[in-house]
N, C-alpha and C positions, 0 to 999 in steps of 0.2 A: 752372166757377165762375160764380156769379151775382153781379153787382156790387151793392153796397149801395144805390146810388141807384135801382135798378130794383125795389127791394122796399119800396115805400111802404106797402103794406097791412100788411106785417109790422111795420113800425115803428109804424104807427098803433095796431095792436093792442097792442103793447107799451106804448105811451104811455097807452092807456086803462086797462090793468091797473095802471100806476103811479099814475094819478090816483085810481083806485078805492081802492087801498091807502092813500093819504094821507087820503082821506075817512074811511075806516073808523077810521084811527088818531085823527083829530080828534074823531070822535064818541065813541069809547070812552075816550079819554084815556090810552090805553095805547100804549107804544112797541113796534113790531113790526119784526123783521128782514126786510129785503126780499130776495127771491130774485134772484140774479144770473143773467141769461140769457146764453148763449154764442152769439156770432155768428161763424161761421167763413168768412166770405166775402172775407177779405183775403189777398192773395198778394204775395210779393216774389220776383223773379227774381234768382238769385245773379249776382254779378259784373256788376252793372248798369253800363253804359258811358256813360249819359247824364249830364246835369248834376244836381247835388244842391243842395237837397233836391227831392224830387218827391212828388206826392200819389198815394196808393194807394186812397183812399175817404173818405166823409164820413158822419158820424153826425148825423142830423137829429132834432130834437125840436120838436114843435108846442106852443109855450108862449106864454102872453100876457105873460109876464114874461121877463126876461133870465136866462140861466143861464151858468155857467162850466163848461168841459170840462177834465177832468183824466185823465191816463193814468198807470198804475203797472204794474210787472212787468218781464218780459224785454224787452230792447230800449230800456228807459227808465231805470229805476233798478236794474235787474238785468242781469247779463251776458247778451248783449253790450250794454253801456250806451251811451246817447246815440245810438241808432240811430233811434228813433221819437219822434214828438211829435204834438200835436193843437193846432190853432189855435182862435180864438174862434168860428170858423164851423163847427167840427166836422170839419174835414179832418184826416186822419191823414197825416203827412209822414214820409219816409224820408231820413235825413241821412248814411248811410254804406253801404258795400258789404258784402255777406255772402257767405260761402263755404259751399256746401252740404256739402263734404267735411270741413271742419274744425269748423264751428259746429253749433248745434242745427238740426234740420230743421223745427221749429215753435216760434214765439214765443208764449208765454202771457202776456197782460196784462189789466188791469182798466180799464174806462171808467167814469167818474163824472161826473154832472151835478149842480151845486149852484146853489141860488137865489142870484142875484147880490145881492139885497137883504139877506138874512139868512144866507146861506151854508149854508142847510140842504140836506141831501142830497135830491136830487130823483130821480135815477135812477142805478142802478149795474148795469153790464153786463160780462160777461166776453168778451174778444176773443182769437181764435186767428189768428195770421198765419203761413201756411205758406210755407216757402222752396222755390222752384222750382229744380230741377237743370237745368243745361245741360251739353252734351257738351264739357267742358273737360279731360278726362283720357283718355289712351289706355290700353288694356290693357297690362300690363307682365309680362314673363316673370320667373319666380323667379330665374333665372340668365341671364346674357348669353351664356354658353358652356356647353354640355353636352358631356361626353366619356364614351364607353363603349367597352370592348373586348369583342369577341365572336369566338368561334371560327368558322372558315370552315365547320365542320360544323353550324352553327346551322340549325335547321329553319325553313322558311318558315312564316309565320303565327304564329310565336312572338315574344312581346314582346321588343323591343330596349331601349326606354327610355320613361319617362313624364315629360312636361314639365308644369309648372304656370305659370299666369298669373292676374292679378287686375286689376280695374278699379274705381277709387274712385267712379265715377259711380253713380247710382241703378241698382241691379241689377234693379229692377222696370220699368225703361224700356229702350228700345233704346240709350240712352247707355251703360249699364253692361253690355250684353250683347255678347259677341264670339265669333269663330270662329277655329279654327286651320287653317292651310294650309301645304303645303310649296311654297316659292317656287322652290328650285333644288336640284340634286344634282350634286356634283362629285367625281370624274369620272363621265361618263355611260357605263355599260357595259350590254351587252345581256343579261347574265346575272341581273340583279336589278332590282326595282322597289320603291321605298319608298312607304309611305302612312301616314296618321295617322288615328286614330279619337278623337273628342272625347267627354268626359263632363263637362259643365258647364265647370268652370275648369281641367280637365286634358286632356292629349292624349297618346295612346300611339302610338309609332311601330312599324311592322311592315314586313316586306318579303315580296316574292314572288320565287321563283326559287332560285338557288344562289349562295352566296358563294364566291368563288374568290380565294385569296390571290395567285395568280400574275397575275390580271387587275387587282386593285386591293388595295392594302394599307390604304387609308384612304378613307373617304367623308366629305365635308363637306356638310351639309344645312342650308339656310337656312329657318328656320321663321318664320311670321308669325301674329300675333294681332290681329284687326281688329274694332272694335265696329260696331254697327248704328245709329249716330246718325242722326236725321231730317234735320237740316240739314247736318251734316258727319260723316264717318266718320274716326276716329283709329285708328292701328295702331302696333305695335312688332315688332321681330324678335329672334330668338336663333339662335345657331349650334350645330348638333349635329355633333360629330366622332365618327365610328364607326371605330375601329381594328379591322382584321381580323387575327387571329392565325392563323398557319399551322397546318394539321393534316395528317395523313398521307393526302393524296389523290393521292399519286404513289408508285408501287411502285419499290423499288430494283432495278436491273438489273445483272447481271454484265457487266463490261467487259474483264476480262483477269485474268491470274495470272502471278506471278513466283516464282522460287525453284527449288532443285534438284529437288524432287519425289522425293527418295530419302533414305534414312537407313541408317546402319551398324547392324548388329545389336547389341543390348544398349545402344545409345546412347539416352539420354533427355534431356529438357529442351532439345532443339534445334529450331529453326524449319526446316520443310521446304517451306512454301509460303505465298504471300501472294495473296489474292484481292481484286481491285478491283471496286467497284460505283459506279454513278452514281445520283443521286436529285435530282429537281427541287425537292424541298422545301427549306426554309430550312436552310442549312448550320449545323450545331451544334445544331439543335433535335431534340427527340425524334422528330419525324416524319422527320428526315434520318438519324439515327444507325441504323446497321445492326446487326442481331442475327442471328448465323449459327448453323446447326444442322447437326450431323454425322449422317448416316444410314449404315446398314450397318456400324457399328463395334461389334460385339457384345462384344468384349473390352475396350472403352474404352481402346484404345491411344493414341488421339489426343484432343486438345482444340483448340478454336478460340476465339480472343478477338478483340475488335474494337479496332483502333488508334484511340484517341480523337481523334487529329488528322486522319489520312487516311481514316478510316472503312473501312480494309482489314481483311479477315479473316486473322488470323495462325494458321496451322495448325502445331501443335507436337506432338512425340512425348512422351508422359508415362509409357509403360510400355515395358519392353524388348521388342524384337522378336527373333525367332530365324529366321535364314536357313534352317536345316535344317527348320523347320516350315512356313514360308510365305515365298515369295520376293517377293510384292507384295500390297498391300492395295487393293482397289477400294472407294471410298467415293463418296457423293454428298452435296453440301452445298447447303442452301437458305438464303435470306436474306429477312429481313423487317425491319420497323422496331420501335423500342422501344414505340411505341403502335400500336393496331390501325389497319388501313387502312379508309378509307371512300371512297365515290364518289357524286357528284351530277351528273346531266346533265339538261338541259331537253328534254322531248319536245314539249310544246305550251303556248303562252301563251294562256290563256283570259281574255278581257276580264271585268273586274269579278268575278273569282273567282281561286281559287288555281290556279297553273300545274300542269300535269302533268309530273312528274319521274321520272327513272330513277335510283334512289338505292340504294346499299348502306350500311346503317347501320354506324356504327363498332363497335358491339358484336357484329356478325355475323361472328365469326371463321371459322365453318365455311364460309360462302359465299365469303369472301375467301381461304381457305386454298389453294384450287386455283389462285389467281392468283400465288402466290409463286414466284419463279424458283428453279430447282435445276439444278446442273451436276454432271457426274461428275468424280471425281478419282482418280488412281491413284498410290500411293506405293510405290516399289520399295525392297527391303531388300538391302543390300550385305553380302556374306559377309566376316567378319573372324575372326581367331584367337580360339577360345573357350578359357577356362580349364578345367583339369581339375575334375571334380566328385567329391567324396567320396560313397561309397555305403556306408552311410548317412552323412549329414553329422555326426551326433553318436553316439558310442558310450559306453555305460555298462558299467563293470566293477566287480565286488565282490571285494575281497581283504581278507585279514587284515593288520593293521598288523604292522610288524617282519618282513615277509617278507624273504627273502634277496636281496641285490643280484644283479642279472642275471636275475630272474624275468621271464618273458614275460607281459605283460598282455593284449595283443590284437594283431590285425593289421588295418591299415586298407587299404582298396581304393579306387581312384579310376578315373574314366573320362574319356577324351579326347572332348569333345563335338564335335570336328571330324570324327569318323567314322573316325579312324585305328584300325586293328586292333592296332597295336603301341603300347605305352605309351611316349611320348616325354617323360616327365616324371620328376622325382625328388621324394622325400619329404624335407621339412625340418621340424625342430622349431621351433615358434613360441614362444608365451609359456609358460614353465615357471618360475614365480616362485621356487620353492624347489629347482629343478634336480633333480627326482626321476626323470625318464625320459629315454630316448633312442629314436630311431626309425631303422630301417634305410632308407637312401636308396632302395634298389631295391625291397625287398619290402614296406615299410611296417610291419614288425614293431616293436612298442613293448615295451621292456623297462625294468626299474628300474635306476637307477645309484646309488641311495641308499636307506637304511633308511626306510620309510614310517612316519610317526608321526602317529597320529590326533590327538594333542595339540599338533601344530604350530600356530603362530599363523596359518599360511596355509591351514589347513583350516577350512572353514565348514560347519557342520551335518554333520560327518563326511564331507564330500566335498572333493575336490581336483580342480581343473579345469586342463587344459592345452590349448594350441592347436597344431595341426599344419597344415602347408602342403604342397600338391602344386604344384610349379613346372614348367611345360612349357618346351620349347625354341623356342617361337615368337618372332617379332620384332614387337613387343616381347614378352618372356616374360610369361605370365600365371600367376596363382596362384589355386588353389582352397583353401578353408579347411575343416578338420575340427576337431571338438572331442572331447576325451577327458575323461570324468567318472569319477573314481575314487572309489568308495564304500568307506570303510574300516571294517572291523569291529574292535571294541575288544578289547585284551588287558590283562591286569592287569600293567602295566609302570610303575605309579606308586604310591608309598607315600603314606599319609595324613600330612599335616603340620598343625601348629597354625595356625589363622588369625591368632592374636595370641599372641606368646610372652612378653608382659609384661602382668601383671594386678596389681591392688591389692585389698586386703581389710582390713576393720577388725578390730582386736583386741577381744576380748570374753571375758567369763567363760564364755559359752556358745559352742559351735561356730558359726562363720560360714562363708559359702560365696560362691563367685564362679563364673560360667559360663565354660566354655572350649569352643571349637569347633574341629574339625578339618575339613579339606577334602581331596578326592582327585580328581585330574583324570580318573580312569577312570569309565566308565559302570557302572551296576549290571549284574551282581552283584559288580563288582570295587571298588565304592566303599563308601559309607555304607550302614547304620550301622556304627560302628567299635567296637573293644574297647579300653578304656583301662586301663593298669596303671602305678602309681607304682613307681619303682625307688629303691633306696637305703634308708637308715634313716628311714622315715617312719611307723613304728608309733607310735600315739597322738599323732601330729602332723598328718598329712595323710591324706586318703582321697578317692576319687572315687565319686560317687553320681549315677546308676547307672553301672556300669562299661561299659554297652553303649548306644550311641546316637551321634547326630551332635553334639549339644550336651549336655554333662554338667556336673555341678557339682563343683568342687574345694572340699572341706570342710576348714576349718582347725580343729583341736582347740584347746581352751582353754589348753593348755600351751605353745603356740607364742608366742615373744616377738616384739616389734616389731622392724622392720628389714627388710633385704632378704634373701630366701631364694631359692636356686636349686634347682629340682626337675627331675628327669628323668622323662619320661612315655613309656611304650611304647604306641604306637597301631597297632593291627592292623586291616586291612580284613577283609571277609567271607571272603576266601580265605587269610588268615593272613599276608599280606605286611605287614610292619610297618616302622616307623621309631622311633627314640628321639629325642625332642624335648626341648630345654631350655626350661624355663618359669621366668621370673623373677617372683617374687611379692613385693610390697611390703606389709608389715603395719604399720599405724599405729593409734594410739589415737584413735578418733573421738569418745570421750566427752570428752576434754580439748579437742580441736580439731575442731569439726564439719566434715565433708567433708574430713578431712585428706588422704585419698588423692587428692582432686582438687587440694587446695592444694599438695600436694607437687610435682605436675607443674607447676602454674602458677608456684610460687615458683622452680622450677628454671630458669625462663626469665628471665634478668636483663633489666631495662629499661636504657635508655640511662644513667640516673644511676648505677645499680649498676656498669655496665660502666666508666664513667669513674672511679668510686671504686677499682675493682680496678686499673685502669691507673695511677692516681695512687699507690696503695700500692706498686706494683711500681717505679715511677719513684723514689719516696722511698727505698725499700730499695736500689735500684741506686745512687742518689746517695750514700747513707750508705757503701756499700761502696767507692765511688770516693774519697770523702773519707778513709776510713780507710786506703786504699792510698797516699794522698798524704802522710800523716803521716811524717816522717823516722824511720827505724829507729834504735832505741837502739844505741849503740856497743857496750855490753857484750854484746849478743846476737851471737854469732858463728855463721857458717855452718859446716856440717860439711865438713871438708876431706878431699879424696881424696888418693891417693898422689902424684898429679902436682903437688900443691900448689895446685891451683886450686879455688875454691869453687863448689859446685853445690847446687842445690835437691834435696832428697831426693824421689825418685819414690815415690808410694804409690798404690795402687788401692783402699785400704780405704774402704768407704762406711759410716759410722757416724753415728748409731745406726741400727738396723733389723735385722730378721731376715727370713729367707727361708722360704718354705714351698712345698710342691709341691701344685699343683692340677691335676686332670685336665682335659683340653680335647679338644674334638672336632675335632682336626686330621686324624686319619686317615680314610681312606675305605675301606669294605669292601663288596664286591659279593657279593650272595647270589643264588643261583639257586633260584627257587620255581616248581615245575611247569614248568620249562624256560624261565622268564622271568627275565631279569636285573634285579635291583633293587639300588639303592644304599642303604647304611645307614651311619650314623655309628658309629664305634668310638672307645674312649677312648684318649687319649694324654696323657701328663703334660707339663706345662710349668711351669717354675720362675718364680714371680712374687713380688713383694714384697707382704706383707700390709699394705695401707693403703687409705684412702679419700681420693680427691682430687676436688675440685670446681673446674672451670675454666669459668666462664661457661655453666653449664648442662650441662657434660660431667661425667659421674660414673663413677668406677671403684668397683665394689662391694667393700667390705672383706671379707676372707675369715676365717673361723674356722679353727681347726686342721684339718688334712687329715682327721682321723678323722671329723669332723662331716660332711664332704662326700665320703665315700669313693665312688669310681667315678662321680662326677658329671662331666658334660661341660661345660666352661666355658672359653672362650678369652679370656684377659685381655690377653695380650701385644699382640694387634692393636689393641685399644682404647687401651692405654697408649702404643704407638708413635704412633698417630694423635694422641693428646692431646699428646705431646711435640712432634710436628711442628707442630701448630697453635699450641702455646705459643711455640715458637721463632719462628714466623712472626709472631705477634702482637707479640712483644717487639721484633722488628726494625722493624715498622711504627710503633709508638708512639715509639720512640727518636728518630725523625727530628724530633719536635716538642719535644724537650727537650735541654738541654745543661748541663753542669756547668762552671762557671768556677772555676779554682783556679790555683795557681802552676804545676802541671804538668797540661796538658790531654791526656787520653788516654781511650780507650774500651775496654771489655771485652766480649767475646762472652758474652752472658748466657744462652745456651742451657744450658751445663753448670751455671751457678749456679742457673738456674730449676729444673732437675731436683732438685738437692740441697735447695733451699729447699722444694720441693714435698714431698720425702721427709720433712723435719722436720715440716712441717705435717700430713702424713698420719699420722705416728706419734702426734701429739697428739690428732688427731681419733679415731684408732683406739683410743687408751687410754680415751677418754670413752665410745665406743660399745660396746666389748667387754664381754660379760657371760659370766661363768663359771657353769655350772650348779651348781658346788659352793656358790656364794653364792646359792642359790635362795631364801633367805628374803626377798629384795627382789624386788618385781615389776619387770619391765623397763619403762623409761620412755623415751619418744622425746624427746631433747633437741633434736635438729635433724633436719630432713627436707628433703633437697635435691632430691627428685623423681627421675625417671628420666633416664638419659643421653639427651642430644640428639644428633641426627645430624650436627651441625656445630658448630664452635667460633665463638664470637662475640667473643673477646677481640681487641683491636687488638694488633698485634705491635710489639715494641720492637726497632728495628733498631740494632745496634752494628757499625759498619763495622770490618772487620779491617785495612783498608789503612792506617789512621792509627796502628796500634799499633807501638811501637818496642820491639824486644827488649831494648834497653839499660835500659828502665825496670825490668826485673826485677832488675838489679844492686843497686838501692837498697832492695829489700824486706827487711824483717826476717825472721828465721827463722820466726816464727809465721805468716807469710803463704806459706811455701813450699808447704804442703799446698794452700792455695787456688789458688796459681798453677799447681800441677801439675794440679789438677782443671780449671781454666779453660782453660789452654793447654798441654796435654801435649806438643804438637808442638814448642813453643819450649823447654820445659824439658829436652828430650832433646839439645839442641844442646851 
C-alpha cells in the first residue's frame, strides 16, 4: 500500500482537473456532473488494540479558499455505522474496531469537498478502505472425535477415514492456510503404521502393515491442524478412534474327543461322539464358530452339528446300521470357521513406501483349504436282535367276492436277519378291521374266516388291506410287519333299489311325469341300466317311459285323482336280478295352488305356534273329559248286577265306529338264487289295519281305499301306526306336567287309550271327506287338504298323566254311561 500523503502529484493532478471543470461550467453556463475518482490507499487492521480514534490518512486540497470535508457511505452512515469520520483538516479517523471474519472486507465511501462560503460542491471522490486480516482464528476440525470400525483383514494403503477442518482467516494468506499431522498413536504396535494425506481442507488416514485384533482391538490417534501465520501459528486437535473387528486369522485346531464311539445296529438319532476344538479368535464370532465336515461317509449314515455354546462337533447317527453288513465305519472329519480364513504377516518394512507382506486373501478358499485340520474317526456297530423280515413285505391277491369260508388266500414267508437257519418266530394277525382272515402261526398260511363282500364299507376301491406280524423269540422280542392286499372281483349279489321311494306330481288334464332313479351297489355289467315294470292295476293310470335306463319317467295319466297313491315297481338289473319296490306318489292340483306338491311338504312341518295349538286342544279335550267324569252320576242309572249281587262295569272291546280292511305289506323276506347268487327280494304278506288318515305334528298315515284297488301292493302301515301311537302317548305325558284341573275331586287319567280312540274318530271324519268312489265319477277329484309326506319323527309334546295318583274307588261313583270309557281307559282296574 502507498500512503495518501506520499502521493502529492496525484492529488495535484486531480485538483487541476477539478478547477478546469469548474471553469468550463462557468463559461458555458451549463451544470455538468463531476466524475468521482476512487482512491484505494486506505487500510484498517482488524481488531485494532490501540487507543481510539486514530488517523489512517489525509485528503489534501490546495485551495485559496476554505472548504468543508464530508464523508458518506459504509462506516459512516451505512453499516457498519459510526466507524469512520473526517476532520476539517482532511484526516480520516477510525472510531471503532472491525472484525475481518464477520464484517465486510472493504468499506466503500464517498468524499466531498464544498466551498465554505457558498457551500458549493468543489470536489467529490470515491474512497475504498480495505480491512486487513490478522491471525486470530485457529483451524477447526469438523468433529472433535471421529470413530470408525475396520476389519483386521483391511488392506494396507486402503482409506480408513477422511477428516475435515476449516479456518475463518483469509485463505489467501498464511493466516488461513493449515496442515494436518498425526501427533500420537495409542497403543504403539510394531505391526502397523498410520499416516495422513492432505487435500486442501481435508485429510485422509491410511496405514501400512497388518492389522491384528489379537495385538490391539482399538487405536486412538491424535490429529492436529495448524495454520502458517507469519507472526503466530494457531492450531487445534481432534481424536480419531479406530476399532478393529476380529476376523478369521486363526485356524481352529482339534483338542480332543469324548463319547462312546459306537452305536447299536438299527439305532438312529443317538449321539456317538463329541469333538473339541480351540480357536484364538473372539469367542462367539463367526471367526470363532466351527463348521465341521464328514468325509468317507458315502451312505450318509452320520451327520455332525456344532454346539452353539461349546463349539464342539456333535456326531449323530441318522440312518440305521447293520452289523451283518459292516461292523465299523472309518470316517475323517475336518473343521473350519463360518467365514473364510485369511493371513497377513510382515516381511519387510520399507521406509516411505508400502511394506512388503506375506498375505493370504480371505476369498482365497483354495489356498487355505489345505490348512484346515482333519482327524480320523472310527465308529463301531454293536450287534443286536434283528426283527424278522417278510419276503416280500406286501402281497396282492385277487379273489371273487362271496368265496367260501376257509378258502386259502396266500402263504407269507419271513426271514430271521440274525443269520439263524431255523425260524424262531411265529406269525400273528395284526390289523384286520372286518375280521376277514386268519393266519397259521407256524406256516404263515392266510385263509378266510368270513364271507368277503366287495360292497363292505371297509373295502376301498375294491381292495381290502390287512396287516400281519412275525414275532421272534429274542429278548426283547422283535416284530416284522407284512401287508396283505385283497383285490375283490364283483358278483351280482345286490338288487337295484329306488333312490327315493316318495315322489310328488301335479294333476292335470294331460299326462304328467316325474323322474325316478334306481341304484345298484354292483359294478357293471351287474348294475345299471335297469329294467322297470309297474305291478298291479295301473292300466290307463300309470306307466314308465322308457322302461330301460338308470333314470326313467313315471307318467301319470289324466284319469288319476289327487291324493296319495302307492305303486309297486319291479326293477331288474342287466342279469335279471330284481327287487319289487314300493313307491309313494302324492298327486295334487297345481292349478289351484301353485307348487302344491312343495307346499304339501312344507305345511306338514308344524311350526311352534301350531304345535302349541294342538297341545292346547288336547289339554282342553282332556280337561272336558275330566270335568264330565267329576259330574255326579244320576241315581236312576243303575249298574248291571251280577249273580253275586255286586255291581261291575261291563267289559267291552268294541271299537266303534270304524271298519277294518286288509292291506298287503312287505313283511316277508324271500331269497332267490340267480345264477348261483343269493339275492333277497320282498314278498307280499297281508296285515290288517284300520282305514283312516291321521296327522300328528307332521306324521301322516296314508288312508287306504278298498283292498281291491291295491291288490298285491306291498305297504306296511302297522309299523308307522305303532310309532305314531308311542310318540303320541309320550307327547301326552310330557305336556300334562304343565297343566292341572282343579275340581271337587282331583284325579288324573292315562290318556294313551283315550288319544287312540279320539284319533280314530278324527280319522273317520277325514276319511269320509277324502274318499272318492269311482261310481260317482261325474265329479272331478278335489284336494281339500294336503298334509304332506310323513315325517321321520314326532314333534308333539307329550301329556303325562301319572297313574300313581289314580284311586280305584273313583270308579264306584261313575254312571253307567261311563262304563265303556272306564273299560277302555283302565281295563286292568275294571277286571278287579
